[in-house]
N, C-alpha and C positions, 0 to 999 in steps of 0.2 A: 249117343247124343241126347242131352237132357231135353225134356219137354219145356219149352219156353212160354207156353200159354197157360194162363191161370184162370181158374173158374171163379164163380161168385155164388155164395150160399143164399142169395136172395131168390125167392120163388120165381120171379119173372125171368131168371136166367137159366131155367131148367133145360130148355132145348140146347142152348149153347154149352152148358155143362156136360150134357150127354156126349156131345161131339169131342169136347176136351178129354173126357175119360176114355172114349174109344180111341182117340189118337195116342194117348199114353199107353194103352194096352197094345196097339199096333206097333209102336216103336220099341217098347220095352218088355212085352210079354215073353214067356209067362211071368206074371207079376202079381204080388199080393195087393189086397185092398189098402193095407197100411202104406205100402210104397206108392200106390197111386195117389193117395191123399197127400203124401209128402210132396210129390212132384207137381200136383196141380193146385195145391193149397185149398182143398175143400175139406169139409168136416167128414169124419168117418161115417156118420149117418147119411149124409148126402151121397157118398160113394156107394154105400150099401144099397140105397134106394135105386140108384142108376144102374148098378150092376144087376140087380134083380130084374129090372126091366129088360136089359140086354139078354139076360139068360132066357127070359120068357119068350122073346121073339127070335131067339136062336143065333144072335150075333156073337156071343161069347161062350166059351166052354170053361169049366172049372175042374181042378184036380188038386189033390193034396201034394204039396211039395215034398221032395225027398228029405226025411228027417236029418237034421244036422246036430241036434242036441236033444236031450230028454224033454218030453212034453208033446203036446198036440202040434203037428206041423201046420203052417199056414196054408190056406187055400190059394192056389195060383190061378190067375185068369189069363186066357189067350183068345185071340180071334178064332172063331170057328171057320175052318176053310170052306165048309158047306153052308155058312150062314148068309152069304149074299154074293152076288155076282154082278158084273157089268160087261156090256158088249162094247168093244172098241172097233171102229171102222176107219180105214185109211183109204181115201180116194186118191188115185193116181191117174195120169193121163190115159192109160190103157187098161186099168184093172181096179178092182175093189178087193181089199183084204179085210178080214175080220178075225176077231179073237174074243173068246169068253174068258174073263179074268175073275178070279176070286179075290176076296178082300185081303189075302196074304200076298198077292202079287203073282200067284201061280197061274199059268195058262192052262185052262181046262178044255178048250176047244178051239179049232182053227177052221177058216174057210177062205176061199179065194174064187173070184169070178173075173173072167176076161170081159171087158166092155168094148163095144164098137165105138163108143164115145163116152166122155166123162161129163156130159151135160146133165142138168137136173132131170130132164125127161127120161133119160136112160138110167142114170145112176140111182135115183130115189126108189124106183121099183126093185132094183137089184139090192139096195140096202134093206128094204123091208123083207125081202125073201131071205137074205143072209141073216138078219136078226132072228127070224123065225127058226132057221136051221140051227143057229147057235143056242137059242133058248132051249131047243129040244135036247141039247147035249148036257144041260145042267142036271145034277143028280135028282132022281125022281122023288127022293124023300123030302125035298124042299121045293115043291112047286111054287111058282110065283116069287122066287127070291132073286130074279134078275131085276135089279133095282133101276137101271137106266142104261142109256146108250150114249156113246161119245163118238164124234166124227172129227178126224184130223185131215186138214186140207192144206195145200200150199198157200202161203201168205204172200203179201200182206192182205188184210181184210178191208174191203170197201174203200180202197184208194183208187179212184177211177183211172189215174194215169199209170198205175202199177199193178193192180190186182188181177187184171184179166187180159193182159197182153204179154207176149214173149213166151219163150219155150219152157219156162219153169212155172207157168201158171195154168189154171183151168178156165177156159173160156165158157161163157154161158151162165155164170153164177152171179153176174152183176144184179144187185137189187133183190136177190132171192133170200128170203128169211130162212136160212138153212136149218137152224135149230127147230123152228116152228114146223117146217115141212117134214123134218126127220121125226119129230114127235108125232105128227099126224099119221105118218106112214107106219110107225112101229107101235104106237100106243104106249111108249115109254117116255119118261122124262129124258130130254135130249140136250146135249151140250156140244158145241162146235168150237174148234180152235185151230190155229195154225199148226202145221206138223212139227215145226221146230219148238215152239213153246210146249206143245204136248209132250214131245220127247224129253225136254228139260224137266217137265213135271214128273214124268215116269222115273227119271234118274233121281229126282229129289225124294220121291216116295219109296221106291223099291230098289234103287241102285246105290251109287256112291253117296247119295244124300243121306243115307241112314247113319253115316259117320262123318259126313262132310256137309255142314249146314249152309255154307256159303260157297258158291262156285259159279263160273261162267261156262255155259254149255254151247258148243258149236256143232250144229247139225248138218251133216252132208246128206241132203235129200237131192232131188233133181237140181235144185238151186242150193243156196247156202243160207241157213238161218241160225238163230241162236236163242238162248234164254238165260236171263240173269236170275239166279236163285239167292235170296237173302233170308237168312235165318229159317231155311226150309220152305219159304214161300216164293212162288214165281212172281216176278215183277211184270205186270202186263203192259204198262204204259198208259197214257191218257186215253187212247182209243183202241187199246188191245193189240197194238202193232209193235211193241218193244221187241227188239231182237232181229230186225231185218238187216242182219250182219252182212249179207251178201251184197247189199246195195251201198256199202261204204266205198266211196271213190278212193282208191288206194294207189293207182298208177296214173300219174299226171299225163294227159294226152293219150291215154290207153284205149283199149277196145271199147267200141260203142256198146252200150247196154240198153235193153228194152225199156228201162225206166227213164231214159232220156239223158243220163249221165255218161261220162267216159271213164274207163278204168275201174269199174266196179269189181269188187273182190270176187263175186261168184262167176264172172266171165273168165277167171283164171283158176279158181279153186271151187270145184263142185263136181258132182257126178256128170252133169251136162258138159262142163268144161273138159272133163276127161274124155267123154264120148266124142266131142268136137275135135280134140287133139288127135285121137286115134283115127278118126275119119280123114283128117288132113294128112296124116302119115300113111294112109292106105293100109292100116293095120286093123285086124279084127280078132284080137285074142279073146278067149272065153274068160271074162272077168270073174266068173264063179270058180274058176280053177285057181287053187292057191298059188300055182306057179306063175299066174299072170302078173304078180308083183315084180317078177324078174324080166318081164318082156321089155325089150329096148324102148318101144314106144311109150309104155307105161312109166318106165324109169325116166324118160325124157320129160313126160308131163310132170312128174313129181319135182324134178329140178326146176321147172318153170313155176310151179305152184309155191315152192318153199319161200322165196323172197317176199312176195306180197302177203302171205299168211303170217310170216314172222313179224312183218311190220304191223299188221292188224292186231296180232296178239299183244305186241308191245304197247300199242295204243290202248287196248282194253285194260291191260294191267296198270298202266299209269293213270287211267281215268277212273277205274272202278276198284282196283286193288282186290281182286277175288282171291280166295284161299287157293284156288286151283282152276285151271282151264281144262275142260273135259271135251274130248273129241268123240263123236259117235254118229250113228245114222246108217244110211244104206250103202255107203261106200264099202266094197268088200273088205273084210277085216285085215287080210294080209297087206292090201294096198294102203289102208288107213294106218296100219302099224308102221309100214315102211315110211310113209309120209311123216308120222310123228317122230320116228327116229331121225329123219333128215332135218327136222326142225331144230334139233339140238345141235349146238347150244342156242337157246333163245337169246334174243337181243337184251341188253341190260335194261332193267326197269325197276320200279319200286318193289317188285316182287322178288328181286334177286337179293336175298338176305340169308344169313346163316342159321337163323333160329326157326326156319319153316317147319311146321308139323306135317305138311303135305307137299308133294311134288308140284312144281309149277304146271306141269302138263301130264294128263292121264287119259286113258281110253275108257269109254263107257263100259260098265259091267253088264249092261243089258244087250248091247250090240245092235244088230240090224233091225230088230223088232222094236226099237226104242219108241218111234212115233206111233206104231200100231198099239203097243201096250199103253202108250201115253194117251191114246184116244179113249181107252177104257178108264184110265186114271182121271181124265176130264170129268167123267160121270161120277166116279167114286169121290173125287175131291168136291165136285159141285154138290153132291148129296150129303156128304158126311164130314167134310173138313170144317174145323173151327172157323167161324166168321163167314162161312159161305154155304153152310149146309141147308138142305131143304127137306131131308127125310123126317126131321123132327121139327117141323115149322109151325106147329099149332100155336097160335097167339104169340108168336115169337117176337120179342122186342129187338131193337138193334143190339149188337154185341157190346160187351163192356168197352169203355174208352180205350183207344189205341194210342200207343206211343211208338212211332215207326211201325214195325211189324210185330211188336210185343204187346200182348194184351195186359193192361194193368187193371186190376180189380181189387176192391176192398171188401173183405168178408164182413157180413152182418150176422152175428150169432144171436140166437134167441136167448 
């Protein structure tokens, strides 16, 4: 996937240029300085200066490429796996999960704690303790390289009628400045987002998004969420609540939903909907068992879930025309795969064309940890991503002018 962001050789753009260069190395490394300059449209001297800074603070490693012809081989640059880390936290109704992620997307540590309640009074001290524990697992040779913490929570965020009611939400967080409280508790820059957008962001940065810049991600959490990724960037919506896919009324006169509507998709298609269907059938299969996908009650739920999800995917394809719809999240993988198989054939839409480079439907390559990894990606993206970074924020101006999600800049050469 080509880097679509361009830098500026003006001195005031240095912090922005640093992040552009780091993103180019992350996506394409090992990569030479000359190739970086070509991708991001910066002068060789600008690239050399930025790379030197990165090497000095330990974010990049350099090595000679394998010789392909006579002469001195070029130096190739790559992200140093030990150069920086982020902690990801995922808050669920009965537990807190944590992960330590390096800048290449590799998981370097894990933690989990059962919670008597998911309220701020209970969860925030548990978060602080978990961050301390995960920081201690970072390599000793790079102390202080845990750059930030991210927290993924069920959405939507700060919508009074929807955010804190119903079985797929966390009560007690109304009006709580979660990022500020997390930063105070951990001493790290903190970033908070919905679990579905976080999962979509992880897929964009470390999953299918490495080769698929545009896709629509559907997240099976306790409820059902989604994320729209355009040109590698997550679309947040006007108030950060884009992707509340589960609250799409899809069945006229259907089941009552806690949001106040009837027939919402997540009342038919979600982990909670599966649990409800099993309880009504008096069945209690172990969903962690791969054989659970063959259980009659699970198979019956899949047959119920397929028609509304087919209609919803058709609507998304006709409305947004994504390159691919990706299914992921905490639904056990054998059940999710069986559901995906039963969705075929998808309903006719604008996406049904013969010259497609990608399938209309795919499964996440990250799997059940998507939102957890995504929580750490919230921090990595917030600190390092072009247009949103904070790690290099000294006297930083606004980024270069934007056209859609593509940065347009004109070089100024001495």
